[in-house]
N, C-alpha and C positions, 0 to 999 in steps of 0.2 A: 665342394662336399656338401650335402645337405641332408635332413634328416627326416624322416615321419615316425610316428608314435602312435602305436595303436594298444589299447586297453584290454588286458587278459584277466579272467577272473581268478581270484577275490580280490586280489593285491599286487597285481603284476603288471608288467607292462612289457612291449617288443618295441625296441627301435631299430628303424632301416635306415642305415646309412647307404648313401647313392654316391659314390665314385665319378664325378663328372666325366673324367678320362677315360676311364675304361668301362662305364655305363653298368657297373657293377652293384651289385646289393649284398651287404652284409647285415645279419639280424643278430640283436642281442636282447637277451630276456633279462629283465630286469625286475628286483622284488622291491617294491613301495612298501616300508615299514611303517606302520602306523599305530599308534596308542592303542591299545584294546581298550574297549569301553567297559569292558567286566572287570579290567584292572583299577580305571578309574573310579567307577562305582564302587569297587571294594575300599579302595583308598577312602573317598569320600564318606561312606559310612563309617568306617573305623574313626577318621577324624571327628566326623558329628557327634558319634554316639561315645568316643570317649575310649573305645576297646573294641578288641578281636569279637569278644563273646556277645557284648549286644549289638554289635553290627550285624553276626550272623542270626541272630534273632529276630532283627528287622527284615534284612534282606531275605529270610529263610534260607540261607547258605549255608554249608559245613564251615566251622572255623577252621579246619586245615586250607581248605579251598581258598579263601580269603587270605589268609597268611600267605598262601604260595603266591595268589595274583598280587599283593602289594609289594611281594619280595621281587618277583619278577621285574616291576615298574622300576622298584628303585635299583636294579640291577642293570636293567637296559640302559638307564642315563648316569649310571654311576654316581646317584644322590643317595642321601638318607633322609627319608620323608618322617618316619616316626620313629622315638625312643621307646622303646619296649618298656616297661616296668611289671613289677610282680601283677599289680591288679589293675593298671591302665596304662596307657599310652599319652606321650606328648608328641605335639607336633614340633618339628624342627624349622630354622628360618626357610629352608626350602619347602616343607611341607605346609607350612602357614600361607606362603605365597600360590601353591597349588590349590589349597582348600577354597583361598579366596576365587579360582578361577571354576572350580569345580562345583560351587556353591550356585554359580550362575546357570552351569550346563545343565546341572540336576533342576532346577526350576524351568528350564528351556523344555526338557524332556517332558515335564509333568504338564507342562501347557499342550504340549503336543498330543498328549493324551486326553486332556482336556477337550481340545479341539476336535480331535477326531471322533470322541465319543460324543460330544455334543454336536455335530453336524447334522444338521436337519433337524435337530431335536431342542428345545428347550436349554436353556443356559443352566449349566449345574455346575456343581463343582465347590472350592471352598477360597473364597475371598477373604484376604488378610488386609486388613483398614489399621493404618497407624495414625494417632490423631495425639494433639498437643492438648485436649480435654474434651470432655463428654458430649458437652452441648451440641456442638455442628454436629458431631458423628452420630449420635441418637436420632436427631432431626434426618440426614441424609440416609442411613441404614434404615429407617423404619419406610421413607419412600423406595428404598431399591428393596426389601422384602415384600412391599407389596407388588412389584413388578415381578420379581424371581424368590418365589417362596421356597424354592427346593434348594437354593444356594445356601451353603452354611458359613457364617460370618464370625469372624473372630477378630478382636480388636488389641493393638499394643498403644498403651498409653506413656506419653514422655513428652518432653520439651521439644521445641523445633529442632535444634541442632540434632538430639538423639533421633528425632521420628524421619529427618531428611536420611542419617544414615540407614535406617531401616529399609527406606528405598535403594539407597546406592548397594546398600550389603545384599540386595534380595531376600531381605526378611519380612519385608510386605508389598502388596500387589500396590496399592493405593496409600495416599496421605492426605491429610487435612492438617496444614500447617500454617506457618507466618513468618515474615521478616528473616528468610534466611539467605546466604550469598547465592548467586547464581552458580550453577552446577552445568556444565554442557551433558551430562548424562539424565538430567531429571528436567520433564518437561511440567510447566508451572500454568495453570488455569485459574485466574483470576474468581474467586467467590464471594467474600464480602469484607467491607470494611466496618472497624466497631472503633470507638471511643474509648481513650484509657479515662477511669474516674477512681477518686480515692474512697476509700471507707472507713468509719470510724465504729469503736463501741458507745452503748448508750452513756457510760461516765463520761466520754469525752466532753468536752466544752463546746466543741463543734456539733454534736449531734442533733439540734435543731436548726442548723443551717442548710439551705439548698446547694451553697457553692462554697469554692476557694480558691483562692488566687495561689498561682504556682510558688510564689515569693514565701507565701505564709508556710509552705511544706519544710524550709530550711531548718525550722527550729524543732520539729515534729522527730520523735523516734519512730523509726522504720522496722517493720518487719518485710523482708523480703523472700521472694523464690529465686532459687538457685539462677547464676551466670546465664546460663542456656535460655532461660525464659524470655518467650515474646516480648510480654507485657512488660519485664524489667527493662530490656534492652531499649522499647522506645521510650520508655519512661525515663531513664537514665540518659538517653541521646538529648533529648528536650532541655534537661537540665543543663547539660555541657552548652549545648548550643545557646543558652540564655546565661551562661557564667554562674550556674548555682551549683549547691552542693548540699546532700541530705545527712541524716547521722542513721545510717542502718545499725540496729542494737540485736537483730536476729535473722538469721539465715535458715531457711527451711525447704527442703524438695518435695514439696507438697502444696497443693493449691488447698485442700482441705485444712493442712497444718497452718497455712497463713490465716485462714480464715479464724478457727481457734483459737490462734496467739491474740490476734485482733480483739477477739469477743473476750480473752481474759485480760486484755489491758496491756500487752506488751507493748503494744505501739500500734501507729496506723499502716495501711498500706493501701496500693493500688491493684487494680484489676480492669479487665475489658469488660464493657457496660454489658454484655449480653452474658457474661459469665457469674454477674453479681444475682445470688439468689436472697430475695428478700427475707428479713429475717428481724425477730422482734429485739434483737440485741445490738444489731449492726445500722449502720446509715450510709448509704451511698452519698455523695457528693459530687457535682460536675466542678471542673477546673475552669474556672470563668474567663479567664484571660489568655488561654493556650489551648490550641487544641492538638492532644496528642491521639494518634490514630495508630492501628494495627490493622495489617493487610493479609486477610486469610488466603489462600489459595487449595486448590487440588492438585495434586504432584503425583506423577507415577514416572518410572524408568523409561527412557526414549527407546530403548532396546524391546520392550514389553508392551509397545502399546498395538499390536496385534492380538494379544489376549481377549477372546471373547468376554471373560468377566469384567477385564479393564475396560472394555468399549460398552457393555452393559452398562457399568458403573456411571461413565460419562455420560451416557445416554439417559440416565436416570437425573444427573446433576442440570444435562441440558432442558429436561423437562419440568425440573422445579423452578427455572429461570425463564421460564414461559411467561407472557402475559396474564394467561388465565391463573397461574399458581402464582404472581405477585398480588393478583387481587385477594388471595387466599393468606396475603400476609407475608409471603415469598419476595426475596428480591428480584429485579428484573435481570435478565441475563446480558453479562457484558458484551462488549462489541465482539471479543475474541470467540464466543460461543454462538453468536447470533447466525441462523442462517440466513444466506442470501435468498430473495423471494424474488421471483421473475416480474 
C-alpha cells in the first residue's frame, strides 16, 4: 500500500491510499489544524502591554475579540497562558515561554513589512541599537545617518551582558559590545581594540604622573562598575592572572557615577582609553607593565541577517573601515570584513 497527498485550501489535505492487490484508491479528507496568527498576535499584545485594554488600543481591535482569541488559544491546547486580575494580567510559566517565541515571530513580521515596503526604495524603518557606551555608538550612528537620513534610530544603553541579551531577546537589531561569551545565536564582527587605563582625581598623589605599575594598585581604594562591565571583567582577569587583588570600596551601575565618585575622592578607577573624557579634576594614567585590552564587536542575531536595516548598518561599518576612512582617523577593516579583490 502506498499513498499520495494533495493540498486542499485553506488548511486541508486529501490522502489517496492505493491497495496494490486490488489496484483501488480510497480518499480521505483531513483537516490540518494550525495555530491562528490572530490568536498569537492577540496573546503577544496582551503579554507585551500588560492587559487586554492596552492591547486592544495598540491593535485597534475590540477587547472582547482579543479575549475570545486568547481563550480559544488556551482551550485548543489545554493550557493557561494568562492569569487575569482586576487591573492587569500576569503570564503563567507556559505564557512566559510562549511570549519568548512570539516576540521573535512579531519582529520577523515587522521585518517582512519593512522589506516589502522598502523593496526598490531607500532603506526606511526603525533601527534599534544596543550599546555598552555612547562613544562608539554616536560615531557609527552619525555615519549611518549620513547614508540613511530617513531611518529612525533609538539606542539602549547597558553593560555587555545586558546588551547581548537585547540581541538574543530580539529587543535590539544590532549591538556594540565587548568580551561576551560565544553564543551560537549571535554573529560577532570585530570592531576595535582599546587599552584599559587608570584615572585619579586632582588630590591624588599620582595626579602628576603619566603611568603606574599594576602592583601599585593593590593598596588603592577602588570605585568599580557593576560586575557585568566589560572593563571591570578585563581588569579583574588581568589581576587574577598576576595573583593580585584590589580593594573595591564602592560599586555603582553607571559610568558617569564612577567618574563623579573618583572626582569626589572616593577612590580611583579604570576605564577604556577611548571612553576617558579629559577633565581638569581627573588624570588618566597608563598601566606601564601590563597591557589590558577590551575588544569591541558589532553583533546581530544570526536569524536576522537578511534584515535590510541590519545589512545597511553593516555596510556603513564596512565603509568606516575602508583605507580612506582610516586616513581620517578611523581603524582599518579587519580581515573578516575585508572584501576580496580580483
